[in-house]
C-alpha positions as a LaTeX table, in Angstrom:
\begin{tabular}{lrrr}
\hline
Residue & $x$ (\AA) & $y$ (\AA) & $z$ (\AA) \\
\hline
Met1 & 100.92 & 60.04 & 159.48 \\
Val2 & 96.99 & 60.41 & 160.12 \\
Ile3 & 95.98 & 62.91 & 162.68 \\
Asp4 & 92.37 & 62.85 & 163.76 \\
Asp5 & 89.42 & 65.61 & 163.84 \\
Glu6 & 90.59 & 66.94 & 167.64 \\
Gly7 & 94.33 & 67.35 & 166.98 \\
Lys8 & 95.39 & 63.78 & 168.30 \\
Gln9 & 98.04 & 62.15 & 166.17 \\
Leu10 & 97.05 & 58.21 & 165.51 \\
Gly11 & 100.97 & 57.45 & 163.91 \\
Ala12 & 101.47 & 56.11 & 160.56 \\
Met13 & 98.98 & 53.66 & 159.45 \\
Asp14 & 97.30 & 52.10 & 155.91 \\
Thr15 & 95.32 & 54.46 & 153.71 \\
Lys16 & 92.43 & 52.46 & 153.17 \\
Glu17 & 92.34 & 52.15 & 157.46 \\
Ala18 & 92.75 & 56.05 & 157.34 \\
Val19 & 90.04 & 56.96 & 154.87 \\
Arg20 & 87.41 & 54.28 & 156.83 \\
Leu21 & 87.93 & 56.16 & 160.09 \\
Ala22 & 87.15 & 59.30 & 158.22 \\
Met23 & 84.40 & 58.00 & 156.66 \\
Glu24 & 83.02 & 56.30 & 159.99 \\
Lys25 & 82.98 & 60.16 & 161.17 \\
Asp26 & 81.77 & 61.80 & 158.01 \\
Leu27 & 84.75 & 63.49 & 157.60 \\
Asp28 & 87.18 & 63.34 & 154.56 \\
Leu29 & 90.96 & 62.80 & 154.74 \\
Val30 & 92.83 & 65.54 & 153.67 \\
Glu31 & 96.87 & 65.20 & 152.40 \\
Val32 & 98.23 & 68.51 & 154.42 \\
Ser33 & 101.96 & 67.87 & 153.84 \\
Pro34 & 102.90 & 65.74 & 151.08 \\
Lys35 & 106.62 & 66.59 & 150.65 \\
Ala36 & 107.05 & 64.97 & 154.44 \\
Glu37 & 108.50 & 61.25 & 155.15 \\
Pro38 & 105.74 & 59.79 & 155.74 \\
Pro39 & 103.00 & 62.19 & 154.54 \\
Val40 & 100.98 & 64.06 & 156.63 \\
Cys41 & 96.99 & 63.62 & 156.53 \\
Lys42 & 94.10 & 65.22 & 158.57 \\
Ile43 & 90.65 & 63.98 & 159.15 \\
Met44 & 88.44 & 66.72 & 158.71 \\
Asp45 & 85.82 & 68.64 & 157.20 \\
Tyr46 & 87.28 & 69.72 & 153.77 \\
Gly47 & 84.13 & 72.08 & 152.80 \\
Lys48 & 84.34 & 74.12 & 155.92 \\
His49 & 87.97 & 74.17 & 156.26 \\
Arg50 & 87.72 & 75.55 & 152.45 \\
Tyr51 & 85.28 & 78.08 & 153.77 \\
Trp52 & 87.48 & 79.81 & 156.93 \\
Gln53 & 90.32 & 79.34 & 154.11 \\
Asp54 & 88.72 & 81.40 & 151.81 \\
Lys55 & 87.07 & 83.49 & 153.97 \\
Lys56 & 91.03 & 84.40 & 155.66 \\
Asp57 & 92.20 & 85.19 & 152.19 \\
His58 & 89.50 & 88.01 & 151.67 \\
Lys59 & 90.23 & 89.17 & 154.78 \\
His60 & 93.86 & 89.73 & 153.31 \\
Arg61 & 92.75 & 90.95 & 149.98 \\
Val62 & 90.70 & 93.50 & 151.39 \\
Lys63 & 93.06 & 95.01 & 153.81 \\
Gln64 & 96.14 & 95.17 & 150.41 \\
Lys65 & 96.52 & 98.60 & 149.25 \\
Lys66 & 95.49 & 99.14 & 145.73 \\
Ser67 & 97.58 & 100.85 & 143.44 \\
Glu68 & 95.21 & 103.57 & 141.44 \\
Leu69 & 96.33 & 105.01 & 138.50 \\
Lys70 & 96.03 & 109.00 & 137.59 \\
Thr71 & 95.99 & 109.55 & 133.67 \\
Val72 & 95.57 & 113.12 & 132.25 \\
Arg73 & 94.48 & 112.69 & 128.29 \\
Leu74 & 95.15 & 115.19 & 125.85 \\
Ser75 & 93.98 & 115.39 & 122.27 \\
Val76 & 94.98 & 117.73 & 119.20 \\
Lys77 & 91.77 & 120.21 & 119.13 \\
Ile78 & 92.62 & 121.17 & 122.93 \\
Ser79 & 91.47 & 125.15 & 124.08 \\
Asp80 & 93.50 & 126.82 & 125.90 \\
His81 & 91.18 & 126.71 & 129.00 \\
Asp82 & 91.07 & 122.92 & 129.16 \\
Leu83 & 95.02 & 122.51 & 128.42 \\
Lys84 & 95.58 & 124.58 & 131.64 \\
Val85 & 92.95 & 122.89 & 133.91 \\
Lys86 & 94.43 & 119.42 & 132.44 \\
Ser87 & 98.29 & 120.87 & 133.42 \\
His88 & 96.91 & 121.74 & 136.75 \\
Gln89 & 95.26 & 118.71 & 137.51 \\
Ala90 & 98.56 & 116.88 & 136.48 \\
Lys91 & 100.69 & 119.05 & 139.28 \\
Lys92 & 98.48 & 118.17 & 141.59 \\
Phe93 & 98.54 & 114.85 & 140.82 \\
Leu94 & 102.20 & 114.88 & 140.75 \\
Lys95 & 102.82 & 116.73 & 144.42 \\
Arg96 & 100.84 & 113.61 & 146.00 \\
\hline
\end{tabular}
């Protein structure tokens, strides 16, 4: 099953014929649904498709909330004042 670059269905055709049509338009033949019966292919500019797909994926990644890990490190030779400051920070982290 072949779909042209304007979205019209050209129907089931031989692979060689579909590749020839794509080459005439200086485009690529891309298999969009390999598990369908018959497989669905689309004539499109694959580089442009990839660009827009990457741009959309990047937009979704930016909107995702990133988890933040807060840590408090203590050592054996810590002074009393430093221990109080670190415990205050830890309490502040846990309240949030």
